[in-house]
Predicted model as a PDB file, atoms N, CA, C, CB and O in Angstrom, pLDDT in the B-factor column:
MODEL        1                                                                  
ATOM      1  N   MET A   1      93.504 129.370  99.684  1.00 53.00           N  
ATOM      2  CA  MET A   1      93.736 128.719  98.402  1.00 53.00           C  
ATOM      3  C   MET A   1      92.456 127.970  98.010  1.00 53.00           C  
ATOM      4  CB  MET A   1      94.971 127.745  98.474  1.00 53.00           C  
ATOM      5  O   MET A   1      91.906 127.237  98.832  1.00 53.00           O  
ATOM      6  N   PRO A   2      91.963 128.141  96.759  1.00 56.00           N  
ATOM      7  CA  PRO A   2      90.762 127.413  96.335  1.00 56.00           C  
ATOM      8  C   PRO A   2      90.964 125.904  96.375  1.00 56.00           C  
ATOM      9  CB  PRO A   2      90.361 127.837  94.931  1.00 56.00           C  
ATOM     10  O   PRO A   2      92.085 125.404  96.273  1.00 56.00           O  
ATOM     11  N   THR A   3      89.844 125.188  96.527  1.00 55.00           N  
ATOM     12  CA  THR A   3      89.894 123.730  96.676  1.00 55.00           C  
ATOM     13  C   THR A   3      90.598 123.054  95.512  1.00 55.00           C  
ATOM     14  CB  THR A   3      88.494 123.172  96.812  1.00 55.00           C  
ATOM     15  O   THR A   3      91.418 122.161  95.728  1.00 55.00           O  
ATOM     16  N   HIS A   4      90.296 123.462  94.270  1.00 56.00           N  
ATOM     17  CA  HIS A   4      90.917 122.800  93.128  1.00 56.00           C  
ATOM     18  C   HIS A   4      92.424 122.995  93.111  1.00 56.00           C  
ATOM     19  CB  HIS A   4      90.318 123.314  91.837  1.00 56.00           C  
ATOM     20  O   HIS A   4      93.156 122.113  92.662  1.00 56.00           O  
ATOM     21  N   GLU A   5      92.902 124.148  93.596  1.00 62.00           N  
ATOM     22  CA  GLU A   5      94.342 124.370  93.664  1.00 62.00           C  
ATOM     23  C   GLU A   5      94.975 123.511  94.744  1.00 62.00           C  
ATOM     24  CB  GLU A   5      94.644 125.843  93.922  1.00 62.00           C  
ATOM     25  O   GLU A   5      96.096 123.029  94.579  1.00 62.00           O  
ATOM     26  N   LYS A   6      94.254 123.313  95.865  1.00 62.00           N  
ATOM     27  CA  LYS A   6      94.771 122.436  96.917  1.00 62.00           C  
ATOM     28  C   LYS A   6      94.899 121.017  96.395  1.00 62.00           C  
ATOM     29  CB  LYS A   6      93.861 122.470  98.159  1.00 62.00           C  
ATOM     30  O   LYS A   6      95.921 120.367  96.612  1.00 62.00           O  
ATOM     31  N   SER A   7      93.872 120.526  95.707  1.00 76.00           N  
ATOM     32  CA  SER A   7      93.924 119.149  95.232  1.00 76.00           C  
ATOM     33  C   SER A   7      95.021 118.980  94.186  1.00 76.00           C  
ATOM     34  CB  SER A   7      92.567 118.731  94.652  1.00 76.00           C  
ATOM     35  O   SER A   7      95.670 117.934  94.135  1.00 76.00           O  
ATOM     36  N   THR A   8      95.236 119.995  93.353  1.00 84.00           N  
ATOM     37  CA  THR A   8      96.315 119.933  92.371  1.00 84.00           C  
ATOM     38  C   THR A   8      97.661 119.912  93.073  1.00 84.00           C  
ATOM     39  CB  THR A   8      96.237 121.121  91.397  1.00 84.00           C  
ATOM     40  O   THR A   8      98.548 119.150  92.689  1.00 84.00           O  
ATOM     41  N   ALA A   9      97.823 120.735  94.093  1.00 83.00           N  
ATOM     42  CA  ALA A   9      99.078 120.765  94.849  1.00 83.00           C  
ATOM     43  C   ALA A   9      99.300 119.448  95.571  1.00 83.00           C  
ATOM     44  CB  ALA A   9      99.078 121.923  95.856  1.00 83.00           C  
ATOM     45  O   ALA A   9     100.429 118.963  95.628  1.00 83.00           O  
ATOM     46  N   GLN A  10      98.244 118.857  96.124  1.00 82.00           N  
ATOM     47  CA  GLN A  10      98.367 117.575  96.817  1.00 82.00           C  
ATOM     48  C   GLN A  10      98.763 116.471  95.839  1.00 82.00           C  
ATOM     49  CB  GLN A  10      97.046 117.214  97.522  1.00 82.00           C  
ATOM     50  O   GLN A  10      99.588 115.617  96.162  1.00 82.00           O  
ATOM     51  N   ARG A  11      98.171 116.490  94.641  1.00 85.00           N  
ATOM     52  CA  ARG A  11      98.541 115.483  93.632  1.00 85.00           C  
ATOM     53  C   ARG A  11      99.997 115.645  93.223  1.00 85.00           C  
ATOM     54  CB  ARG A  11      97.629 115.590  92.392  1.00 85.00           C  
ATOM     55  O   ARG A  11     100.719 114.662  93.058  1.00 85.00           O  
ATOM     56  N   ARG A  12     100.423 116.900  93.059  1.00 89.00           N  
ATOM     57  CA  ARG A  12     101.811 117.159  92.678  1.00 89.00           C  
ATOM     58  C   ARG A  12     102.779 116.656  93.751  1.00 89.00           C  
ATOM     59  CB  ARG A  12     102.026 118.660  92.434  1.00 89.00           C  
ATOM     60  O   ARG A  12     103.810 116.064  93.434  1.00 89.00           O  
ATOM     61  N   GLN A  13     102.442 116.894  95.021  1.00 88.00           N  
ATOM     62  CA  GLN A  13     103.287 116.421  96.111  1.00 88.00           C  
ATOM     63  C   GLN A  13     103.332 114.901  96.146  1.00 88.00           C  
ATOM     64  CB  GLN A  13     102.787 116.964  97.447  1.00 88.00           C  
ATOM     65  O   GLN A  13     104.394 114.316  96.362  1.00 88.00           O  
ATOM     66  N   ALA A  14     102.189 114.257  95.936  1.00 87.00           N  
ATOM     67  CA  ALA A  14     102.148 112.795  95.924  1.00 87.00           C  
ATOM     68  C   ALA A  14     102.977 112.253  94.769  1.00 87.00           C  
ATOM     69  CB  ALA A  14     100.697 112.292  95.822  1.00 87.00           C  
ATOM     70  O   ALA A  14     103.691 111.263  94.927  1.00 87.00           O  
ATOM     71  N   GLN A  15     102.887 112.896  93.611  1.00 89.00           N  
ATOM     72  CA  GLN A  15     103.673 112.470  92.456  1.00 89.00           C  
ATOM     73  C   GLN A  15     105.165 112.639  92.733  1.00 89.00           C  
ATOM     74  CB  GLN A  15     103.268 113.269  91.203  1.00 89.00           C  
ATOM     75  O   GLN A  15     105.958 111.757  92.403  1.00 89.00           O  
ATOM     76  N   ASP A  16     105.551 113.758  93.334  1.00 92.00           N  
ATOM     77  CA  ASP A  16     106.959 113.984  93.667  1.00 92.00           C  
ATOM     78  C   ASP A  16     107.474 112.913  94.624  1.00 92.00           C  
ATOM     79  CB  ASP A  16     107.146 115.377  94.285  1.00 92.00           C  
ATOM     80  O   ASP A  16     108.586 112.415  94.455  1.00 92.00           O  
ATOM     81  N   ARG A  17     106.668 112.555  95.633  1.00 92.00           N  
ATOM     82  CA  ARG A  17     107.074 111.506  96.584  1.00 92.00           C  
ATOM     83  C   ARG A  17     107.201 110.155  95.883  1.00 92.00           C  
ATOM     84  CB  ARG A  17     106.059 111.404  97.747  1.00 92.00           C  
ATOM     85  O   ARG A  17     108.124 109.389  96.160  1.00 92.00           O  
ATOM     86  N   LEU A  18     106.274 109.870  94.978  1.00 92.00           N  
ATOM     87  CA  LEU A  18     106.317 108.604  94.241  1.00 92.00           C  
ATOM     88  C   LEU A  18     107.585 108.514  93.400  1.00 92.00           C  
ATOM     89  CB  LEU A  18     105.074 108.457  93.346  1.00 92.00           C  
ATOM     90  O   LEU A  18     108.261 107.486  93.404  1.00 92.00           O  
ATOM     91  N   LEU A  19     107.908 109.579  92.682  1.00 92.00           N  
ATOM     92  CA  LEU A  19     109.108 109.562  91.836  1.00 92.00           C  
ATOM     93  C   LEU A  19     110.390 109.580  92.665  1.00 92.00           C  
ATOM     94  CB  LEU A  19     109.095 110.753  90.881  1.00 92.00           C  
ATOM     95  O   LEU A  19     111.399 109.012  92.248  1.00 92.00           O  
ATOM     96  N   ALA A  20     110.363 110.222  93.827  1.00 94.00           N  
ATOM     97  CA  ALA A  20     111.542 110.201  94.702  1.00 94.00           C  
ATOM     98  C   ALA A  20     111.789 108.795  95.240  1.00 94.00           C  
ATOM     99  CB  ALA A  20     111.366 111.191  95.872  1.00 94.00           C  
ATOM    100  O   ALA A  20     112.939 108.388  95.406  1.00 94.00           O  
ATOM    101  N   ALA A  21     110.713 108.048  95.513  1.00 95.00           N  
ATOM    102  CA  ALA A  21     110.841 106.684  96.028  1.00 95.00           C  
ATOM    103  C   ALA A  21     111.165 105.688  94.914  1.00 95.00           C  
ATOM    104  CB  ALA A  21     109.553 106.268  96.739  1.00 95.00           C  
ATOM    105  O   ALA A  21     111.617 104.575  95.185  1.00 95.00           O  
ATOM    106  N   ASN A  22     110.933 106.092  93.653  1.00 95.00           N  
ATOM    107  CA  ASN A  22     111.137 105.193  92.504  1.00 95.00           C  
ATOM    108  C   ASN A  22     111.850 105.915  91.366  1.00 95.00           C  
ATOM    109  CB  ASN A  22     109.788 104.633  92.008  1.00 95.00           C  
ATOM    110  O   ASN A  22     111.250 106.122  90.311  1.00 95.00           O  
ATOM    111  N   PRO A  23     113.108 106.304  91.548  1.00 94.00           N  
ATOM    112  CA  PRO A  23     113.794 107.077  90.509  1.00 94.00           C  
ATOM    113  C   PRO A  23     113.939 106.321  89.188  1.00 94.00           C  
ATOM    114  CB  PRO A  23     115.160 107.485  91.002  1.00 94.00           C  
ATOM    115  O   PRO A  23     114.114 106.940  88.139  1.00 94.00           O  
ATOM    116  N   HIS A  24     113.867 105.003  89.230  1.00 92.00           N  
ATOM    117  CA  HIS A  24     114.004 104.205  88.006  1.00 92.00           C  
ATOM    118  C   HIS A  24     112.818 104.374  87.057  1.00 92.00           C  
ATOM    119  CB  HIS A  24     114.162 102.737  88.362  1.00 92.00           C  
ATOM    120  O   HIS A  24     112.940 104.048  85.877  1.00 92.00           O  
ATOM    121  N   LEU A  25     111.677 104.873  87.532  1.00 91.00           N  
ATOM    122  CA  LEU A  25     110.493 105.021  86.688  1.00 91.00           C  
ATOM    123  C   LEU A  25     110.690 106.087  85.613  1.00 91.00           C  
ATOM    124  CB  LEU A  25     109.282 105.368  87.543  1.00 91.00           C  
ATOM    125  O   LEU A  25     110.101 105.990  84.537  1.00 91.00           O  
ATOM    126  N   ALA A  26     111.498 107.087  85.883  1.00 88.00           N  
ATOM    127  CA  ALA A  26     111.714 108.168  84.919  1.00 88.00           C  
ATOM    128  C   ALA A  26     112.367 107.669  83.629  1.00 88.00           C  
ATOM    129  CB  ALA A  26     112.577 109.257  85.543  1.00 88.00           C  
ATOM    130  O   ALA A  26     112.175 108.264  82.569  1.00 88.00           O  
ATOM    131  N   ALA A  27     113.128 106.592  83.710  1.00 91.00           N  
ATOM    132  CA  ALA A  27     113.813 106.065  82.536  1.00 91.00           C  
ATOM    133  C   ALA A  27     112.921 105.151  81.692  1.00 91.00           C  
ATOM    134  CB  ALA A  27     115.050 105.313  82.964  1.00 91.00           C  
ATOM    135  O   ALA A  27     113.307 104.746  80.596  1.00 91.00           O  
ATOM    136  N   LEU A  28     111.725 104.827  82.205  1.00 91.00           N  
ATOM    137  CA  LEU A  28     110.819 103.934  81.490  1.00 91.00           C  
ATOM    138  C   LEU A  28     109.808 104.727  80.670  1.00 91.00           C  
ATOM    139  CB  LEU A  28     110.095 103.011  82.471  1.00 91.00           C  
ATOM    140  O   LEU A  28     109.611 105.923  80.883  1.00 91.00           O  
ATOM    141  N   SER A  29     109.165 104.027  79.719  1.00 89.00           N  
ATOM    142  CA  SER A  29     108.117 104.683  78.938  1.00 89.00           C  
ATOM    143  C   SER A  29     106.873 104.865  79.808  1.00 89.00           C  
ATOM    144  CB  SER A  29     107.779 103.859  77.659  1.00 89.00           C  
ATOM    145  O   SER A  29     106.856 104.434  80.961  1.00 89.00           O  
ATOM    146  N   SER A  30     105.837 105.497  79.266  1.00 87.00           N  
ATOM    147  CA  SER A  30     104.628 105.757  80.054  1.00 87.00           C  
ATOM    148  C   SER A  30     103.835 104.489  80.341  1.00 87.00           C  
ATOM    149  CB  SER A  30     103.745 106.752  79.333  1.00 87.00           C  
ATOM    150  O   SER A  30     103.017 104.474  81.261  1.00 87.00           O  
ATOM    151  N   VAL A  31     104.057 103.431  79.578  1.00 93.00           N  
ATOM    152  CA  VAL A  31     103.440 102.127  79.861  1.00 93.00           C  
ATOM    153  C   VAL A  31     104.551 101.232  80.383  1.00 93.00           C  
ATOM    154  CB  VAL A  31     102.736 101.500  78.573  1.00 93.00           C  
ATOM    155  O   VAL A  31     105.483 100.890  79.655  1.00 93.00           O  
ATOM    156  N   TYR A  32     104.442 100.855  81.659  1.00 92.00           N  
ATOM    157  CA  TYR A  32     105.504 100.073  82.281  1.00 92.00           C  
ATOM    158  C   TYR A  32     105.424  98.608  81.864  1.00 92.00           C  
ATOM    159  CB  TYR A  32     105.429 100.191  83.804  1.00 92.00           C  
ATOM    160  O   TYR A  32     104.334  98.047  81.752  1.00 92.00           O  
ATOM    161  N   PRO A  33     106.579  97.995  81.635  1.00 92.00           N  
ATOM    162  CA  PRO A  33     106.575  96.575  81.301  1.00 92.00           C  
ATOM    163  C   PRO A  33     106.202  95.732  82.526  1.00 92.00           C  
ATOM    164  CB  PRO A  33     107.952  96.148  80.755  1.00 92.00           C  
ATOM    165  O   PRO A  33     106.298  96.194  83.662  1.00 92.00           O  
ATOM    166  N   ALA A  34     105.787  94.519  82.281  1.00 95.00           N  
ATOM    167  CA  ALA A  34     105.431  93.604  83.375  1.00 95.00           C  
ATOM    168  C   ALA A  34     106.635  93.400  84.287  1.00 95.00           C  
ATOM    169  CB  ALA A  34     104.934  92.239  82.818  1.00 95.00           C  
ATOM    170  O   ALA A  34     107.774  93.333  83.823  1.00 95.00           O  
ATOM    171  N   GLY A  35     106.377  93.304  85.570  1.00 95.00           N  
ATOM    172  CA  GLY A  35     107.429  93.006  86.525  1.00 95.00           C  
ATOM    173  C   GLY A  35     108.095  94.221  87.145  1.00 95.00           C  
ATOM    174  O   GLY A  35     108.972  94.064  87.994  1.00 95.00           O  
ATOM    175  N   VAL A  36     107.710  95.425  86.750  1.00 94.00           N  
ATOM    176  CA  VAL A  36     108.304  96.627  87.343  1.00 94.00           C  
ATOM    177  C   VAL A  36     107.770  96.775  88.765  1.00 94.00           C  
ATOM    178  CB  VAL A  36     107.984  97.906  86.487  1.00 94.00           C  
ATOM    179  O   VAL A  36     106.559  96.770  88.987  1.00 94.00           O  
ATOM    180  N   LEU A  37     108.674  96.904  89.715  1.00 95.00           N  
ATOM    181  CA  LEU A  37     108.281  97.094  91.107  1.00 95.00           C  
ATOM    182  C   LEU A  37     108.171  98.582  91.410  1.00 95.00           C  
ATOM    183  CB  LEU A  37     109.292  96.416  92.063  1.00 95.00           C  
ATOM    184  O   LEU A  37     109.063  99.365  91.083  1.00 95.00           O  
ATOM    185  N   ILE A  38     107.070  98.955  92.035  1.00 95.00           N  
ATOM    186  CA  ILE A  38     106.827 100.352  92.378  1.00 95.00           C  
ATOM    187  C   ILE A  38     106.564 100.435  93.877  1.00 95.00           C  
ATOM    188  CB  ILE A  38     105.628 100.941  91.560  1.00 95.00           C  
ATOM    189  O   ILE A  38     105.687  99.752  94.405  1.00 95.00           O  
ATOM    190  N   THR A  39     107.340 101.284  94.554  1.00 95.00           N  
ATOM    191  CA  THR A  39     107.149 101.524  95.972  1.00 95.00           C  
ATOM    192  C   THR A  39     106.151 102.663  96.130  1.00 95.00           C  
ATOM    193  CB  THR A  39     108.500 101.853  96.680  1.00 95.00           C  
ATOM    194  O   THR A  39     106.339 103.740  95.564  1.00 95.00           O  
ATOM    195  N   LEU A  40     105.084 102.428  96.902  1.00 93.00           N  
ATOM    196  CA  LEU A  40     104.081 103.460  97.134  1.00 93.00           C  
ATOM    197  C   LEU A  40     104.354 104.137  98.476  1.00 93.00           C  
ATOM    198  CB  LEU A  40     102.647 102.860  97.101  1.00 93.00           C  
ATOM    199  O   LEU A  40     104.192 103.519  99.528  1.00 93.00           O  
ATOM    200  N   PRO A  41     104.767 105.405  98.441  1.00 91.00           N  
ATOM    201  CA  PRO A  41     105.041 106.124  99.693  1.00 91.00           C  
ATOM    202  C   PRO A  41     103.738 106.502 100.391  1.00 91.00           C  
ATOM    203  CB  PRO A  41     105.885 107.389  99.421  1.00 91.00           C  
ATOM    204  O   PRO A  41     102.671 106.511  99.778  1.00 91.00           O  
ATOM    205  N   GLU A  42     103.840 106.810 101.669  1.00 87.00           N  
ATOM    206  CA  GLU A  42     102.684 107.271 102.433  1.00 87.00           C  
ATOM    207  C   GLU A  42     102.303 108.666 101.947  1.00 87.00           C  
ATOM    208  CB  GLU A  42     102.985 107.276 103.967  1.00 87.00           C  
ATOM    209  O   GLU A  42     103.166 109.526 101.770  1.00 87.00           O  
ATOM    210  N   VAL A  43     101.027 108.881 101.735  1.00 76.00           N  
ATOM    211  CA  VAL A  43     100.539 110.216 101.379  1.00 76.00           C  
ATOM    212  C   VAL A  43      99.366 110.553 102.283  1.00 76.00           C  
ATOM    213  CB  VAL A  43     100.122 110.292  99.870  1.00 76.00           C  
ATOM    214  O   VAL A  43      98.595 109.677 102.675  1.00 76.00           O  
ATOM    215  N   ALA A  44      99.244 111.819 102.606  1.00 71.00           N  
ATOM    216  CA  ALA A  44      98.154 112.264 103.471  1.00 71.00           C  
ATOM    217  C   ALA A  44      96.838 112.242 102.700  1.00 71.00           C  
ATOM    218  CB  ALA A  44      98.435 113.683 104.024  1.00 71.00           C  
ATOM    219  O   ALA A  44      96.790 112.575 101.516  1.00 71.00           O  
ATOM    220  N   GLU A  45      95.778 111.845 103.386  1.00 71.00           N  
ATOM    221  CA  GLU A  45      94.451 111.863 102.781  1.00 71.00           C  
ATOM    222  C   GLU A  45      94.003 113.307 102.621  1.00 71.00           C  
ATOM    223  CB  GLU A  45      93.432 111.059 103.636  1.00 71.00           C  
ATOM    224  O   GLU A  45      94.267 114.137 103.491  1.00 71.00           O  
ATOM    225  N   PRO A  46      93.327 113.615 101.518  1.00 66.00           N  
ATOM    226  CA  PRO A  46      92.828 114.986 101.375  1.00 66.00           C  
ATOM    227  C   PRO A  46      91.792 115.310 102.446  1.00 66.00           C  
ATOM    228  CB  PRO A  46      92.223 115.193  99.981  1.00 66.00           C  
ATOM    229  O   PRO A  46      91.045 114.437 102.888  1.00 66.00           O  
ATOM    230  N   VAL A  47      91.759 116.546 102.844  1.00 69.00           N  
ATOM    231  CA  VAL A  47      90.819 116.993 103.862  1.00 69.00           C  
ATOM    232  C   VAL A  47      89.483 117.311 103.193  1.00 69.00           C  
ATOM    233  CB  VAL A  47      91.370 118.234 104.627  1.00 69.00           C  
ATOM    234  O   VAL A  47      89.439 118.024 102.190  1.00 69.00           O  
ATOM    235  N   ALA A  48      88.390 116.779 103.754  1.00 69.00           N  
ATOM    236  CA  ALA A  48      87.062 117.047 103.207  1.00 69.00           C  
ATOM    237  C   ALA A  48      86.720 118.526 103.387  1.00 69.00           C  
ATOM    238  CB  ALA A  48      85.993 116.152 103.891  1.00 69.00           C  
ATOM    239  O   ALA A  48      86.938 119.101 104.454  1.00 69.00           O  
ATOM    240  N   THR A  49      86.190 119.124 102.342  1.00 70.00           N  
ATOM    241  CA  THR A  49      85.866 120.549 102.397  1.00 70.00           C  
ATOM    242  C   THR A  49      84.377 120.811 102.559  1.00 70.00           C  
ATOM    243  CB  THR A  49      86.363 121.234 101.155  1.00 70.00           C  
ATOM    244  O   THR A  49      83.976 121.961 102.735  1.00 70.00           O  
ATOM    245  N   GLY A  50      83.563 119.792 102.503  1.00 73.00           N  
ATOM    246  CA  GLY A  50      82.121 119.979 102.628  1.00 73.00           C  
ATOM    247  C   GLY A  50      81.480 120.221 101.279  1.00 73.00           C  
ATOM    248  O   GLY A  50      82.143 120.187 100.243  1.00 73.00           O  
ATOM    249  N   GLN A  51      80.190 120.463 101.305  1.00 75.00           N  
ATOM    250  CA  GLN A  51      79.424 120.645 100.091  1.00 75.00           C  
ATOM    251  C   GLN A  51      79.273 122.131  99.787  1.00 75.00           C  
ATOM    252  CB  GLN A  51      78.051 119.972 100.212  1.00 75.00           C  
ATOM    253  O   GLN A  51      79.044 122.938 100.688  1.00 75.00           O  
ATOM    254  N   ILE A  52      79.400 122.483  98.519  1.00 74.00           N  
ATOM    255  CA  ILE A  52      79.235 123.863  98.087  1.00 74.00           C  
ATOM    256  C   ILE A  52      78.028 123.911  97.161  1.00 74.00           C  
ATOM    257  CB  ILE A  52      80.526 124.405  97.376  1.00 74.00           C  
ATOM    258  O   ILE A  52      77.937 123.153  96.195  1.00 74.00           O  
ATOM    259  N   ARG A  53      77.108 124.812  97.470  1.00 77.00           N  
ATOM    260  CA  ARG A  53      75.915 124.982  96.635  1.00 77.00           C  
ATOM    261  C   ARG A  53      76.117 126.171  95.713  1.00 77.00           C  
ATOM    262  CB  ARG A  53      74.641 125.177  97.506  1.00 77.00           C  
ATOM    263  O   ARG A  53      76.415 127.270  96.180  1.00 77.00           O  
ATOM    264  N   LEU A  54      75.960 125.970  94.407  1.00 78.00           N  
ATOM    265  CA  LEU A  54      76.200 127.029  93.448  1.00 78.00           C  
ATOM    266  C   LEU A  54      74.992 127.943  93.255  1.00 78.00           C  
ATOM    267  CB  LEU A  54      76.598 126.434  92.136  1.00 78.00           C  
ATOM    268  O   LEU A  54      75.151 129.130  92.970  1.00 78.00           O  
ATOM    269  N   TRP A  55      73.788 127.394  93.408  1.00 82.00           N  
ATOM    270  CA  TRP A  55      72.582 128.201  93.276  1.00 82.00           C  
ATOM    271  C   TRP A  55      71.450 127.534  94.039  1.00 82.00           C  
ATOM    272  CB  TRP A  55      72.201 128.396  91.788  1.00 82.00           C  
ATOM    273  O   TRP A  55      71.560 126.374  94.434  1.00 82.00           O  
ATOM    274  N   GLY A  56      70.374 128.259  94.244  1.00 71.00           N  
ATOM    275  CA  GLY A  56      69.231 127.709  94.970  1.00 71.00           C  
ATOM    276  C   GLY A  56      69.397 127.831  96.472  1.00 71.00           C  
ATOM    277  O   GLY A  56      70.386 128.361  96.977  1.00 71.00           O  
ATOM    278  N   ARG A  57      68.400 127.324  97.160  1.00 68.00           N  
ATOM    279  CA  ARG A  57      68.423 127.375  98.616  1.00 68.00           C  
ATOM    280  C   ARG A  57      68.857 126.035  99.195  1.00 68.00           C  
ATOM    281  CB  ARG A  57      67.048 127.767  99.160  1.00 68.00           C  
ATOM    282  O   ARG A  57      68.765 124.995  98.542  1.00 68.00           O  
ATOM    283  N   THR A  58      69.328 126.087 100.426  1.00 59.00           N  
ATOM    284  CA  THR A  58      69.724 124.869 101.124  1.00 59.00           C  
ATOM    285  C   THR A  58      68.555 124.246 101.830  1.00 59.00           C  
ATOM    286  CB  THR A  58      70.829 125.153 102.113  1.00 59.00           C  
ATOM    287  O   THR A  58      68.705 123.207 102.473  1.00 59.00           O  
TER     288      THR A  58                                                      
ENDMDL                                                                          
END                                                                             
């Protein structure tokens, strides 16, 4: 899987975990009012893929 697809999938999984831990957020607008409590679930750190050179020599 290309790197950009992995990062998109990882973001989607993190978003799903966040919304599962905070179902009340779906009922709110995109700008949350003051005082809204948000539980941040544990998410895995992305794995470093190294440097990719598009042209030229290393």
